CHARMM internal coordinates of N, CA and C (Angstrom, degrees):
IC EDIT
DIST 1 N 1 CA 1.4343
DIST 1 CA 1 C 1.5328
ANGL 1 N 1 CA 1 C 108.61
DIST 1 C 2 N 1.2951
ANGL 1 CA 1 C 2 N 117.84
DIHE 1 N 1 CA 1 C 2 N 149.35
DIST 2 N 2 CA 1.4628
ANGL 1 C 2 N 2 CA 124.35
DIHE 1 CA 1 C 2 N 2 CA -175.83
DIST 2 CA 2 C 1.4762
ANGL 2 N 2 CA 2 C 110.79
DIHE 1 C 2 N 2 CA 2 C -58.62
DIST 2 C 3 N 1.3325
ANGL 2 CA 2 C 3 N 119.85
DIHE 2 N 2 CA 2 C 3 N -34.52
DIST 3 N 3 CA 1.4785
ANGL 2 C 3 N 3 CA 122.81
DIHE 2 CA 2 C 3 N 3 CA -177.38
DIST 3 CA 3 C 1.5388
ANGL 3 N 3 CA 3 C 110.15
DIHE 2 C 3 N 3 CA 3 C -63.56
DIST 3 C 4 N 1.3378
ANGL 3 CA 3 C 4 N 118.07
DIHE 3 N 3 CA 3 C 4 N -29.40
DIST 4 N 4 CA 1.4748
ANGL 3 C 4 N 4 CA 119.61
DIHE 3 CA 3 C 4 N 4 CA 178.97
DIST 4 CA 4 C 1.4950
ANGL 4 N 4 CA 4 C 111.03
DIHE 3 C 4 N 4 CA 4 C -59.13
DIST 4 C 5 N 1.3339
ANGL 4 CA 4 C 5 N 118.38
DIHE 4 N 4 CA 4 C 5 N -32.82
DIST 5 N 5 CA 1.4721
ANGL 4 C 5 N 5 CA 121.63
DIHE 4 CA 4 C 5 N 5 CA -177.59
DIST 5 CA 5 C 1.5519
ANGL 5 N 5 CA 5 C 110.14
DIHE 4 C 5 N 5 CA 5 C -70.83
DIST 5 C 6 N 1.3093
ANGL 5 CA 5 C 6 N 118.84
DIHE 5 N 5 CA 5 C 6 N -20.41
DIST 6 N 6 CA 1.4439
ANGL 5 C 6 N 6 CA 123.21
DIHE 5 CA 5 C 6 N 6 CA -179.80
DIST 6 CA 6 C 1.5285
ANGL 6 N 6 CA 6 C 113.20
DIHE 5 C 6 N 6 CA 6 C -87.82
DIST 6 C 7 N 1.3513
ANGL 6 CA 6 C 7 N 117.12
DIHE 6 N 6 CA 6 C 7 N -15.25
DIST 7 N 7 CA 1.4233
ANGL 6 C 7 N 7 CA 118.79
DIHE 6 CA 6 C 7 N 7 CA 179.22
DIST 7 CA 7 C 1.5231
ANGL 7 N 7 CA 7 C 112.37
DIHE 6 C 7 N 7 CA 7 C -76.23
DIST 7 C 8 N 1.2960
ANGL 7 CA 7 C 8 N 116.88
DIHE 7 N 7 CA 7 C 8 N 133.19
DIST 8 N 8 CA 1.4608
ANGL 7 C 8 N 8 CA 118.12
DIHE 7 CA 7 C 8 N 8 CA 176.70
DIST 8 CA 8 C 1.5129
ANGL 8 N 8 CA 8 C 108.76
DIHE 7 C 8 N 8 CA 8 C -86.47
DIST 8 C 9 N 1.3019
ANGL 8 CA 8 C 9 N 117.75
DIHE 8 N 8 CA 8 C 9 N -177.40
DIST 9 N 9 CA 1.4451
ANGL 8 C 9 N 9 CA 120.79
DIHE 8 CA 8 C 9 N 9 CA -175.84
DIST 9 CA 9 C 1.5103
ANGL 9 N 9 CA 9 C 113.24
DIHE 8 C 9 N 9 CA 9 C -59.43
DIST 9 C 10 N 1.3520
ANGL 9 CA 9 C 10 N 117.41
DIHE 9 N 9 CA 9 C 10 N -40.44
DIST 10 N 10 CA 1.4021
ANGL 9 C 10 N 10 CA 121.14
DIHE 9 CA 9 C 10 N 10 CA 179.57
DIST 10 CA 10 C 1.5223
ANGL 10 N 10 CA 10 C 112.90
DIHE 9 C 10 N 10 CA 10 C -68.49
DIST 10 C 11 N 1.3572
ANGL 10 CA 10 C 11 N 115.21
DIHE 10 N 10 CA 10 C 11 N -42.14
DIST 11 N 11 CA 1.4617
ANGL 10 C 11 N 11 CA 120.10
DIHE 10 CA 10 C 11 N 11 CA 176.87
DIST 11 CA 11 C 1.5481
ANGL 11 N 11 CA 11 C 109.82
DIHE 10 C 11 N 11 CA 11 C -60.40
DIST 11 C 12 N 1.3034
ANGL 11 CA 11 C 12 N 117.17
DIHE 11 N 11 CA 11 C 12 N -42.33
DIST 12 N 12 CA 1.4412
ANGL 11 C 12 N 12 CA 121.83
DIHE 11 CA 11 C 12 N 12 CA -178.35
DIST 12 CA 12 C 1.5248
ANGL 12 N 12 CA 12 C 111.29
DIHE 11 C 12 N 12 CA 12 C -61.17
DIST 12 C 13 N 1.3616
ANGL 12 CA 12 C 13 N 114.15
DIHE 12 N 12 CA 12 C 13 N -41.22
DIST 13 N 13 CA 1.4843
ANGL 12 C 13 N 13 CA 119.77
DIHE 12 CA 12 C 13 N 13 CA -179.93
DIST 13 CA 13 C 1.5310
ANGL 13 N 13 CA 13 C 110.10
DIHE 12 C 13 N 13 CA 13 C -67.36
DIST 13 C 14 N 1.3443
ANGL 13 CA 13 C 14 N 116.40
DIHE 13 N 13 CA 13 C 14 N -41.18
DIST 14 N 14 CA 1.4741
ANGL 13 C 14 N 14 CA 120.37
DIHE 13 CA 13 C 14 N 14 CA 179.15
DIST 14 CA 14 C 1.5026
ANGL 14 N 14 CA 14 C 109.68
DIHE 13 C 14 N 14 CA 14 C -66.25
DIST 14 C 15 N 1.3451
ANGL 14 CA 14 C 15 N 117.76
DIHE 14 N 14 CA 14 C 15 N -45.66
DIST 15 N 15 CA 1.4773
ANGL 14 C 15 N 15 CA 122.49
DIHE 14 CA 14 C 15 N 15 CA 178.81
DIST 15 CA 15 C 1.5396
ANGL 15 N 15 CA 15 C 110.63
DIHE 14 C 15 N 15 CA 15 C -56.90
DIST 15 C 16 N 1.3398
ANGL 15 CA 15 C 16 N 115.41
DIHE 15 N 15 CA 15 C 16 N -45.59
DIST 16 N 16 CA 1.4865
ANGL 15 C 16 N 16 CA 118.00
DIHE 15 CA 15 C 16 N 16 CA 178.54
DIST 16 CA 16 C 1.5292
ANGL 16 N 16 CA 16 C 109.67
DIHE 15 C 16 N 16 CA 16 C -62.27
DIST 16 C 17 N 1.3259
ANGL 16 CA 16 C 17 N 118.83
DIHE 16 N 16 CA 16 C 17 N -41.79
DIST 17 N 17 CA 1.4422
ANGL 16 C 17 N 17 CA 122.99
DIHE 16 CA 16 C 17 N 17 CA -179.71
DIST 17 CA 17 C 1.5290
ANGL 17 N 17 CA 17 C 110.21
DIHE 16 C 17 N 17 CA 17 C -61.35
DIST 17 C 18 N 1.3196
ANGL 17 CA 17 C 18 N 116.82
DIHE 17 N 17 CA 17 C 18 N -46.97
DIST 18 N 18 CA 1.4598
ANGL 17 C 18 N 18 CA 121.88
DIHE 17 CA 17 C 18 N 18 CA -177.23
DIST 18 CA 18 C 1.5516
ANGL 18 N 18 CA 18 C 110.94
DIHE 17 C 18 N 18 CA 18 C -62.69
DIST 18 C 19 N 1.3311
ANGL 18 CA 18 C 19 N 114.76
DIHE 18 N 18 CA 18 C 19 N -38.27
DIST 19 N 19 CA 1.4861
ANGL 18 C 19 N 19 CA 117.97
DIHE 18 CA 18 C 19 N 19 CA -177.82
DIST 19 CA 19 C 1.5365
ANGL 19 N 19 CA 19 C 110.64
DIHE 18 C 19 N 19 CA 19 C -79.50
DIST 19 C 20 N 1.3488
ANGL 19 CA 19 C 20 N 119.11
DIHE 19 N 19 CA 19 C 20 N -15.08
DIST 20 N 20 CA 1.4551
ANGL 19 C 20 N 20 CA 122.02
DIHE 19 CA 19 C 20 N 20 CA -178.35
DIST 20 CA 20 C 1.5131
ANGL 20 N 20 CA 20 C 112.46
DIHE 19 C 20 N 20 CA 20 C -82.08
DIST 20 C 21 N 1.3341
ANGL 20 CA 20 C 21 N 118.67
DIHE 20 N 20 CA 20 C 21 N -18.24
DIST 21 N 21 CA 1.4505
ANGL 20 C 21 N 21 CA 122.03
DIHE 20 CA 20 C 21 N 21 CA -175.08
DIST 21 CA 21 C 1.5312
ANGL 21 N 21 CA 21 C 110.81
DIHE 20 C 21 N 21 CA 21 C -120.04
DIST 21 C 22 N 1.2482
ANGL 21 CA 21 C 22 N 118.53
DIHE 21 N 21 CA 21 C 22 N 161.02
DIST 22 N 22 CA 1.4498
ANGL 21 C 22 N 22 CA 126.47
DIHE 21 CA 21 C 22 N 22 CA -179.68
DIST 22 CA 22 C 1.5330
ANGL 22 N 22 CA 22 C 111.84
DIHE 21 C 22 N 22 CA 22 C -93.81
DIST 22 C 23 N 1.3295
ANGL 22 CA 22 C 23 N 114.38
DIHE 22 N 22 CA 22 C 23 N 73.25
DIST 23 N 23 CA 1.4707
ANGL 22 C 23 N 23 CA 117.21
DIHE 22 CA 22 C 23 N 23 CA -180.00
DIST 23 CA 23 C 1.5132
ANGL 23 N 23 CA 23 C 112.72
DIHE 22 C 23 N 23 CA 23 C -83.36
DIST 23 C 24 N 1.3153
ANGL 23 CA 23 C 24 N 116.40
DIHE 23 N 23 CA 23 C 24 N 7.91
DIST 24 N 24 CA 1.4611
ANGL 23 C 24 N 24 CA 121.20
DIHE 23 CA 23 C 24 N 24 CA 171.22
DIST 24 CA 24 C 1.5075
ANGL 24 N 24 CA 24 C 106.67
DIHE 23 C 24 N 24 CA 24 C -82.81
DIST 24 C 25 N 1.3168
ANGL 24 CA 24 C 25 N 118.31
DIHE 24 N 24 CA 24 C 25 N -42.08
DIST 25 N 25 CA 1.4545
ANGL 24 C 25 N 25 CA 121.65
DIHE 24 CA 24 C 25 N 25 CA -179.72
DIST 25 CA 25 C 1.5242
ANGL 25 N 25 CA 25 C 110.74
DIHE 24 C 25 N 25 CA 25 C -86.25
DIST 25 C 26 N 1.3319
ANGL 25 CA 25 C 26 N 117.89
DIHE 25 N 25 CA 25 C 26 N -39.99
DIST 26 N 26 CA 1.4791
ANGL 25 C 26 N 26 CA 121.47
DIHE 25 CA 25 C 26 N 26 CA -177.11
DIST 26 CA 26 C 1.5426
ANGL 26 N 26 CA 26 C 106.90
DIHE 25 C 26 N 26 CA 26 C -108.63
DIST 26 C 27 N 1.3506
ANGL 26 CA 26 C 27 N 115.52
DIHE 26 N 26 CA 26 C 27 N 141.83
DIST 27 N 27 CA 1.4929
ANGL 26 C 27 N 27 CA 120.40
DIHE 26 CA 26 C 27 N 27 CA -178.64
DIST 27 CA 27 C 1.5620
ANGL 27 N 27 CA 27 C 111.45
DIHE 26 C 27 N 27 CA 27 C -64.20
DIST 27 C 28 N 1.3113
ANGL 27 CA 27 C 28 N 113.35
DIHE 27 N 27 CA 27 C 28 N 148.27
DIST 28 N 28 CA 1.4611
ANGL 27 C 28 N 28 CA 122.09
DIHE 27 CA 27 C 28 N 28 CA 174.16
DIST 28 CA 28 C 1.5488
ANGL 28 N 28 CA 28 C 108.60
DIHE 27 C 28 N 28 CA 28 C -72.36
DIST 28 C 29 N 1.3142
ANGL 28 CA 28 C 29 N 115.64
DIHE 28 N 28 CA 28 C 29 N 140.16
DIST 29 N 29 CA 1.4727
ANGL 28 C 29 N 29 CA 121.85
DIHE 28 CA 28 C 29 N 29 CA 178.21
DIST 29 CA 29 C 1.5127
ANGL 29 N 29 CA 29 C 106.49
DIHE 28 C 29 N 29 CA 29 C -131.67
DIST 29 C 30 N 1.3048
ANGL 29 CA 29 C 30 N 117.21
DIHE 29 N 29 CA 29 C 30 N 105.95
DIST 30 N 30 CA 1.4512
ANGL 29 C 30 N 30 CA 123.27
DIHE 29 CA 29 C 30 N 30 CA -177.06
DIST 30 CA 30 C 1.5368
ANGL 30 N 30 CA 30 C 111.02
DIHE 29 C 30 N 30 CA 30 C -59.10
DIST 30 C 31 N 1.3104
ANGL 30 CA 30 C 31 N 118.65
DIHE 30 N 30 CA 30 C 31 N -46.66
DIST 31 N 31 CA 1.4729
ANGL 30 C 31 N 31 CA 124.88
DIHE 30 CA 30 C 31 N 31 CA 179.69
DIST 31 CA 31 C 1.5159
ANGL 31 N 31 CA 31 C 110.63
DIHE 30 C 31 N 31 CA 31 C -54.53
DIST 31 C 32 N 1.3515
ANGL 31 CA 31 C 32 N 116.34
DIHE 31 N 31 CA 31 C 32 N -48.47
DIST 32 N 32 CA 1.4958
ANGL 31 C 32 N 32 CA 118.50
DIHE 31 CA 31 C 32 N 32 CA -179.44
DIST 32 CA 32 C 1.5138
ANGL 32 N 32 CA 32 C 111.67
DIHE 31 C 32 N 32 CA 32 C -67.10
DIST 32 C 33 N 1.3483
ANGL 32 CA 32 C 33 N 115.96
DIHE 32 N 32 CA 32 C 33 N -40.07
DIST 33 N 33 CA 1.4540
ANGL 32 C 33 N 33 CA 119.68
DIHE 32 CA 32 C 33 N 33 CA 178.52
DIST 33 CA 33 C 1.5244
ANGL 33 N 33 CA 33 C 110.43
DIHE 32 C 33 N 33 CA 33 C -61.25
DIST 33 C 34 N 1.3313
ANGL 33 CA 33 C 34 N 118.28
DIHE 33 N 33 CA 33 C 34 N -45.83
DIST 34 N 34 CA 1.4232
ANGL 33 C 34 N 34 CA 124.63
DIHE 33 CA 33 C 34 N 34 CA 179.85
DIST 34 CA 34 C 1.5733
ANGL 34 N 34 CA 34 C 109.42
DIHE 33 C 34 N 34 CA 34 C -59.32
DIST 34 C 35 N 1.3101
ANGL 34 CA 34 C 35 N 115.87
DIHE 34 N 34 CA 34 C 35 N -45.45
DIST 35 N 35 CA 1.4481
ANGL 34 C 35 N 35 CA 119.15
DIHE 34 CA 34 C 35 N 35 CA -178.24
DIST 35 CA 35 C 1.5639
ANGL 35 N 35 CA 35 C 111.27
DIHE 34 C 35 N 35 CA 35 C -64.16
DIST 35 C 36 N 1.3194
ANGL 35 CA 35 C 36 N 115.33
DIHE 35 N 35 CA 35 C 36 N -45.16
DIST 36 N 36 CA 1.4734
ANGL 35 C 36 N 36 CA 118.90
DIHE 35 CA 35 C 36 N 36 CA 179.66
DIST 36 CA 36 C 1.5246
ANGL 36 N 36 CA 36 C 112.59
DIHE 35 C 36 N 36 CA 36 C -65.94
DIST 36 C 37 N 1.3281
ANGL 36 CA 36 C 37 N 117.07
DIHE 36 N 36 CA 36 C 37 N -36.17
DIST 37 N 37 CA 1.4580
ANGL 36 C 37 N 37 CA 123.62
DIHE 36 CA 36 C 37 N 37 CA -179.86
DIST 37 CA 37 C 1.5187
ANGL 37 N 37 CA 37 C 112.65
DIHE 36 C 37 N 37 CA 37 C -84.46
DIST 37 C 38 N 1.3400
ANGL 37 CA 37 C 38 N 116.02
DIHE 37 N 37 CA 37 C 38 N -11.33
DIST 38 N 38 CA 1.4629
ANGL 37 C 38 N 38 CA 122.91
DIHE 37 CA 37 C 38 N 38 CA -177.84
DIST 38 CA 38 C 1.5216
ANGL 38 N 38 CA 38 C 111.37
DIHE 37 C 38 N 38 CA 38 C 56.14
DIST 38 C 39 N 1.3692
ANGL 38 CA 38 C 39 N 113.21
DIHE 38 N 38 CA 38 C 39 N 49.50
DIST 39 N 39 CA 1.4100
ANGL 38 C 39 N 39 CA 122.25
DIHE 38 CA 38 C 39 N 39 CA 179.76
DIST 39 CA 39 C 1.5502
ANGL 39 N 39 CA 39 C 108.80
DIHE 38 C 39 N 39 CA 39 C -132.48
DIST 39 C 40 N 1.3217
ANGL 39 CA 39 C 40 N 119.45
DIHE 39 N 39 CA 39 C 40 N 155.85
DIST 40 N 40 CA 1.4330
ANGL 39 C 40 N 40 CA 121.46
DIHE 39 CA 39 C 40 N 40 CA 173.62
DIST 40 CA 40 C 1.5356
ANGL 40 N 40 CA 40 C 107.51
DIHE 39 C 40 N 40 CA 40 C -65.15
DIST 40 C 41 N 1.3372
ANGL 40 CA 40 C 41 N 116.18
DIHE 40 N 40 CA 40 C 41 N 146.54
DIST 41 N 41 CA 1.4558
ANGL 40 C 41 N 41 CA 122.70
DIHE 40 CA 40 C 41 N 41 CA -179.01
DIST 41 CA 41 C 1.5557
ANGL 41 N 41 CA 41 C 111.73
DIHE 40 C 41 N 41 CA 41 C -57.82
DIST 41 C 42 N 1.3309
ANGL 41 CA 41 C 42 N 116.33
DIHE 41 N 41 CA 41 C 42 N -39.56
DIST 42 N 42 CA 1.4628
ANGL 41 C 42 N 42 CA 119.09
DIHE 41 CA 41 C 42 N 42 CA -179.43
DIST 42 CA 42 C 1.5463
ANGL 42 N 42 CA 42 C 110.49
DIHE 41 C 42 N 42 CA 42 C -63.35
DIST 42 C 43 N 1.3367
ANGL 42 CA 42 C 43 N 115.19
DIHE 42 N 42 CA 42 C 43 N -39.94
DIST 43 N 43 CA 1.4625
ANGL 42 C 43 N 43 CA 117.84
DIHE 42 CA 42 C 43 N 43 CA 179.90
DIST 43 CA 43 C 1.5914
ANGL 43 N 43 CA 43 C 111.24
DIHE 42 C 43 N 43 CA 43 C -64.89
DIST 43 C 44 N 1.3097
ANGL 43 CA 43 C 44 N 115.36
DIHE 43 N 43 CA 43 C 44 N -36.26
DIST 44 N 44 CA 1.4752
ANGL 43 C 44 N 44 CA 120.07
DIHE 43 CA 43 C 44 N 44 CA 179.09
DIST 44 CA 44 C 1.5412
ANGL 44 N 44 CA 44 C 107.66
DIHE 43 C 44 N 44 CA 44 C -65.57
DIST 44 C 45 N 1.3254
ANGL 44 CA 44 C 45 N 118.24
DIHE 44 N 44 CA 44 C 45 N -45.20
DIST 45 N 45 CA 1.4217
ANGL 44 C 45 N 45 CA 120.73
DIHE 44 CA 44 C 45 N 45 CA 179.91
DIST 45 CA 45 C 1.5282
ANGL 45 N 45 CA 45 C 114.17
DIHE 44 C 45 N 45 CA 45 C -64.83
DIST 45 C 46 N 1.3307
ANGL 45 CA 45 C 46 N 115.48
DIHE 45 N 45 CA 45 C 46 N -40.42
DIST 46 N 46 CA 1.4641
ANGL 45 C 46 N 46 CA 119.63
DIHE 45 CA 45 C 46 N 46 CA 174.46
DIST 46 CA 46 C 1.5228
ANGL 46 N 46 CA 46 C 111.65
DIHE 45 C 46 N 46 CA 46 C -63.37
DIST 46 C 47 N 1.2699
ANGL 46 CA 46 C 47 N 117.10
DIHE 46 N 46 CA 46 C 47 N -40.11
DIST 47 N 47 CA 1.4652
ANGL 46 C 47 N 47 CA 120.53
DIHE 46 CA 46 C 47 N 47 CA 176.85
DIST 47 CA 47 C 1.5261
ANGL 47 N 47 CA 47 C 111.61
DIHE 46 C 47 N 47 CA 47 C -65.45
DIST 47 C 48 N 1.2950
ANGL 47 CA 47 C 48 N 116.15
DIHE 47 N 47 CA 47 C 48 N -43.44
DIST 48 N 48 CA 1.4822
ANGL 47 C 48 N 48 CA 120.18
DIHE 47 CA 47 C 48 N 48 CA 177.82
DIST 48 CA 48 C 1.5308
ANGL 48 N 48 CA 48 C 110.99
DIHE 47 C 48 N 48 CA 48 C -60.96
DIST 48 C 49 N 1.3219
ANGL 48 CA 48 C 49 N 115.09
DIHE 48 N 48 CA 48 C 49 N -35.65
DIST 49 N 49 CA 1.5122
ANGL 48 C 49 N 49 CA 119.48
DIHE 48 CA 48 C 49 N 49 CA 176.20
DIST 49 CA 49 C 1.5195
ANGL 49 N 49 CA 49 C 110.98
DIHE 48 C 49 N 49 CA 49 C -64.75
DIST 49 C 50 N 1.3537
ANGL 49 CA 49 C 50 N 118.09
DIHE 49 N 49 CA 49 C 50 N -44.11
DIST 50 N 50 CA 1.4497
ANGL 49 C 50 N 50 CA 120.67
DIHE 49 CA 49 C 50 N 50 CA 179.98
DIST 50 CA 50 C 1.5094
ANGL 50 N 50 CA 50 C 109.68
DIHE 49 C 50 N 50 CA 50 C -67.31
DIST 50 C 51 N 1.3226
ANGL 50 CA 50 C 51 N 117.71
DIHE 50 N 50 CA 50 C 51 N -40.46
DIST 51 N 51 CA 1.4435
ANGL 50 C 51 N 51 CA 119.41
DIHE 50 CA 50 C 51 N 51 CA 178.75
DIST 51 CA 51 C 1.5242
ANGL 51 N 51 CA 51 C 111.50
DIHE 50 C 51 N 51 CA 51 C -62.33
DIST 51 C 52 N 1.2771
ANGL 51 CA 51 C 52 N 117.57
DIHE 51 N 51 CA 51 C 52 N -41.51
DIST 52 N 52 CA 1.4540
ANGL 51 C 52 N 52 CA 121.82
DIHE 51 CA 51 C 52 N 52 CA 178.70
DIST 52 CA 52 C 1.5151
ANGL 52 N 52 CA 52 C 111.25
DIHE 51 C 52 N 52 CA 52 C -63.37
DIST 52 C 53 N 1.3337
ANGL 52 CA 52 C 53 N 115.48
DIHE 52 N 52 CA 52 C 53 N -37.17
DIST 53 N 53 CA 1.4749
ANGL 52 C 53 N 53 CA 119.10
DIHE 52 CA 52 C 53 N 53 CA -179.17
DIST 53 CA 53 C 1.5359
ANGL 53 N 53 CA 53 C 110.80
DIHE 52 C 53 N 53 CA 53 C -75.27
DIST 53 C 54 N 1.3347
ANGL 53 CA 53 C 54 N 118.77
DIHE 53 N 53 CA 53 C 54 N -39.05
DIST 54 N 54 CA 1.5017
ANGL 53 C 54 N 54 CA 122.69
DIHE 53 CA 53 C 54 N 54 CA -178.36
DIST 54 CA 54 C 1.5142
ANGL 54 N 54 CA 54 C 112.04
DIHE 53 C 54 N 54 CA 54 C -80.31
DIST 54 C 55 N 1.2806
ANGL 54 CA 54 C 55 N 120.80
DIHE 54 N 54 CA 54 C 55 N -27.56
DIST 55 N 55 CA 1.4425
ANGL 54 C 55 N 55 CA 123.42
DIHE 54 CA 54 C 55 N 55 CA -176.18
DIST 55 CA 55 C 1.5324
ANGL 55 N 55 CA 55 C 112.47
DIHE 54 C 55 N 55 CA 55 C -119.20
DIST 55 C 56 N 1.2658
ANGL 55 CA 55 C 56 N 115.59
DIHE 55 N 55 CA 55 C 56 N 47.99
DIST 56 N 56 CA 1.4615
ANGL 55 C 56 N 56 CA 122.12
DIHE 55 CA 55 C 56 N 56 CA -175.58
DIST 56 CA 56 C 1.5276
ANGL 56 N 56 CA 56 C 113.39
DIHE 55 C 56 N 56 CA 56 C -50.41
DIST 56 C 57 N 1.2940
ANGL 56 CA 56 C 57 N 116.98
DIHE 56 N 56 CA 56 C 57 N -40.31
DIST 57 N 57 CA 1.4452
ANGL 56 C 57 N 57 CA 120.40
DIHE 56 CA 56 C 57 N 57 CA -177.21
DIST 57 CA 57 C 1.5440
ANGL 57 N 57 CA 57 C 112.45
DIHE 56 C 57 N 57 CA 57 C -80.23
DIST 57 C 58 N 1.3233
ANGL 57 CA 57 C 58 N 117.69
DIHE 57 N 57 CA 57 C 58 N -8.36
DIST 58 N 58 CA 1.4529
ANGL 57 C 58 N 58 CA 120.86
DIHE 57 CA 57 C 58 N 58 CA -176.77
DIST 58 CA 58 C 1.4931
ANGL 58 N 58 CA 58 C 116.06
DIHE 57 C 58 N 58 CA 58 C -112.77
DIST 58 C 59 N 1.3403
ANGL 58 CA 58 C 59 N 118.17
DIHE 58 N 58 CA 58 C 59 N -9.15
DIST 59 N 59 CA 1.4872
ANGL 58 C 59 N 59 CA 120.01
DIHE 58 CA 58 C 59 N 59 CA -177.97
DIST 59 CA 59 C 1.5362
ANGL 59 N 59 CA 59 C 108.21
DIHE 58 C 59 N 59 CA 59 C -140.71
DIST 59 C 60 N 1.3314
ANGL 59 CA 59 C 60 N 113.15
DIHE 59 N 59 CA 59 C 60 N 139.33
DIST 60 N 60 CA 1.4590
ANGL 59 C 60 N 60 CA 121.16
DIHE 59 CA 59 C 60 N 60 CA 179.13
DIST 60 CA 60 C 1.5363
ANGL 60 N 60 CA 60 C 107.93
DIHE 59 C 60 N 60 CA 60 C -134.79
DIST 60 C 61 N 1.2857
ANGL 60 CA 60 C 61 N 115.68
DIHE 60 N 60 CA 60 C 61 N 116.68
DIST 61 N 61 CA 1.4837
ANGL 60 C 61 N 61 CA 121.29
DIHE 60 CA 60 C 61 N 61 CA -179.66
DIST 61 CA 61 C 1.4968
ANGL 61 N 61 CA 61 C 107.92
DIHE 60 C 61 N 61 CA 61 C -105.79
DIST 61 C 62 N 1.3058
ANGL 61 CA 61 C 62 N 118.18
DIHE 61 N 61 CA 61 C 62 N 128.66
DIST 62 N 62 CA 1.4657
ANGL 61 C 62 N 62 CA 122.81
DIHE 61 CA 61 C 62 N 62 CA -174.50
DIST 62 CA 62 C 1.5262
ANGL 62 N 62 CA 62 C 111.41
DIHE 61 C 62 N 62 CA 62 C -150.33
DIST 62 C 63 N 1.3406
ANGL 62 CA 62 C 63 N 115.34
DIHE 62 N 62 CA 62 C 63 N 162.04
DIST 63 N 63 CA 1.4549
ANGL 62 C 63 N 63 CA 122.83
DIHE 62 CA 62 C 63 N 63 CA 177.55
DIST 63 CA 63 C 1.5281
ANGL 63 N 63 CA 63 C 109.25
DIHE 62 C 63 N 63 CA 63 C -98.51
DIST 63 C 64 N 1.3186
ANGL 63 CA 63 C 64 N 115.82
DIHE 63 N 63 CA 63 C 64 N 138.38
DIST 64 N 64 CA 1.4900
ANGL 63 C 64 N 64 CA 122.08
DIHE 63 CA 63 C 64 N 64 CA 175.59
DIST 64 CA 64 C 1.5043
ANGL 64 N 64 CA 64 C 108.30
DIHE 63 C 64 N 64 CA 64 C -149.11
DIST 64 C 65 N 1.3105
ANGL 64 CA 64 C 65 N 113.19
DIHE 64 N 64 CA 64 C 65 N 125.59
DIST 65 N 65 CA 1.4832
ANGL 64 C 65 N 65 CA 118.39
DIHE 64 CA 64 C 65 N 65 CA -178.32
DIST 65 CA 65 C 1.5131
ANGL 65 N 65 CA 65 C 114.30
DIHE 64 C 65 N 65 CA 65 C 51.94
DIST 65 C 66 N 1.3108
ANGL 65 CA 65 C 66 N 116.42
DIHE 65 N 65 CA 65 C 66 N 40.94
DIST 66 N 66 CA 1.4623
ANGL 65 C 66 N 66 CA 122.17
DIHE 65 CA 65 C 66 N 66 CA 176.14
DIST 66 CA 66 C 1.5027
ANGL 66 N 66 CA 66 C 116.85
DIHE 65 C 66 N 66 CA 66 C 77.10
DIST 66 C 67 N 1.3628
ANGL 66 CA 66 C 67 N 117.87
DIHE 66 N 66 CA 66 C 67 N 12.64
DIST 67 N 67 CA 1.4201
ANGL 66 C 67 N 67 CA 122.95
DIHE 66 CA 66 C 67 N 67 CA -177.97
DIST 67 CA 67 C 1.5500
ANGL 67 N 67 CA 67 C 110.16
DIHE 66 C 67 N 67 CA 67 C -131.44
DIST 67 C 68 N 1.3431
ANGL 67 CA 67 C 68 N 115.33
DIHE 67 N 67 CA 67 C 68 N 155.34
DIST 68 N 68 CA 1.4841
ANGL 67 C 68 N 68 CA 117.96
DIHE 67 CA 67 C 68 N 68 CA 175.77
DIST 68 CA 68 C 1.5190
ANGL 68 N 68 CA 68 C 108.09
DIHE 67 C 68 N 68 CA 68 C -86.45
DIST 68 C 69 N 1.3033
ANGL 68 CA 68 C 69 N 115.13
DIHE 68 N 68 CA 68 C 69 N 137.10
DIST 69 N 69 CA 1.4986
ANGL 68 C 69 N 69 CA 123.22
DIHE 68 CA 68 C 69 N 69 CA 173.38
DIST 69 CA 69 C 1.4930
ANGL 69 N 69 CA 69 C 108.59
DIHE 68 C 69 N 69 CA 69 C -124.92
DIST 69 C 70 N 1.3511
ANGL 69 CA 69 C 70 N 114.69
DIHE 69 N 69 CA 69 C 70 N 154.77
DIST 70 N 70 CA 1.4458
ANGL 69 C 70 N 70 CA 120.13
DIHE 69 CA 69 C 70 N 70 CA -178.55
DIST 70 CA 70 C 1.5048
ANGL 70 N 70 CA 70 C 108.12
DIHE 69 C 70 N 70 CA 70 C -131.56
DIST 70 C 71 N 1.2864
ANGL 70 CA 70 C 71 N 118.57
DIHE 70 N 70 CA 70 C 71 N 125.55
DIST 71 N 71 CA 1.4563
ANGL 70 C 71 N 71 CA 124.85
DIHE 70 CA 70 C 71 N 71 CA 177.45
DIST 71 CA 71 C 1.4848
ANGL 71 N 71 CA 71 C 108.57
DIHE 70 C 71 N 71 CA 71 C -111.19
DIST 71 C 72 N 1.3436
ANGL 71 CA 71 C 72 N 120.13
DIHE 71 N 71 CA 71 C 72 N 131.39
DIST 72 N 72 CA 1.4294
ANGL 71 C 72 N 72 CA 122.89
DIHE 71 CA 71 C 72 N 72 CA 177.92
DIST 72 CA 72 C 1.5467
ANGL 72 N 72 CA 72 C 110.67
DIHE 71 C 72 N 72 CA 72 C -121.26
DIST 72 C 73 N 1.2952
ANGL 72 CA 72 C 73 N 112.23
DIHE 72 N 72 CA 72 C 73 N 153.35
DIST 73 N 73 CA 1.4786
ANGL 72 C 73 N 73 CA 117.07
DIHE 72 CA 72 C 73 N 73 CA 179.14
DIST 73 CA 73 C 1.5042
ANGL 73 N 73 CA 73 C 112.09
DIHE 72 C 73 N 73 CA 73 C -93.55
END
COOR INIT
IC SEED 1 N 1 CA 1 C
IC BUILD
């Protein structure tokens, strides 16, 4: 997809991470994601924002029961 070309190295790593886990069933945890990716939490959040903007048809971020969940296509 054309949006893949716009992802930088960090975005690609975060995208792979998001798609590897079931954040639809289990809540997203930025601190855990940052630790696993060995990135600052702010960088993970900024990357997730870019991914959501670039891949609108493939990612849906929403709140459920007071937690953030991420659904990917």
